[in-house]
C-alpha angles and dihedrals in degrees: 000000000000124000094262093052092044091049092049092048092051092048090050091050090051092047092048092049090050091051092050091049090047089059090049091049090052093046093050102036107014088240131121120219092255090049091052091046090054094046090051092047093050088050090050097045101029118225107355141171119258092249093058091048091049091051095046094048098039089235119132116256095241090052091047089053090056093045091050090050090056094044089049091052088052090052094241098117136021133205110237130184120229115244092225094054116016090195092067115086121201129193112232134181117250122215087261089053091052090049090051091053089046088065084063102226108189128219087213129062115259094238092053091048090051094049092044092052090052091061117093112263091248091056091046089054092048091049092049091047091050091050090048089052092050091049091048092050090050092046089059092061119097101244111193115230116238115257121232 
């Protein structure tokens, strides 16, 4: 197998594993992976506008809006207006959202987290750097947007 085929096969395996874990995450916590990513980001940043959340999570702003709508219906986040500018809407965690994160759902499968933590720190950093390079190379591609 050449390097392109090997790379594609590895990316497909990673994607498949992420999809399987996403189903487990939903079964156990009633959260999708993007919902969990947004909850964790709101917890990290504090109340934030949708654009900032989209940028930080690498999820498109229109998709973030839909994810926030679903999280809001579940009572996990709330849209709040800033006192300084009532036109600006921030997304904030609710007490239920904090409780959900307190249950510590993980965006990564437990087995992967365990094996990753067993690697020496230097190897963890190299692996992360390699994944970042792959993501950056893929980001540079012109990916056509689906037509509706």
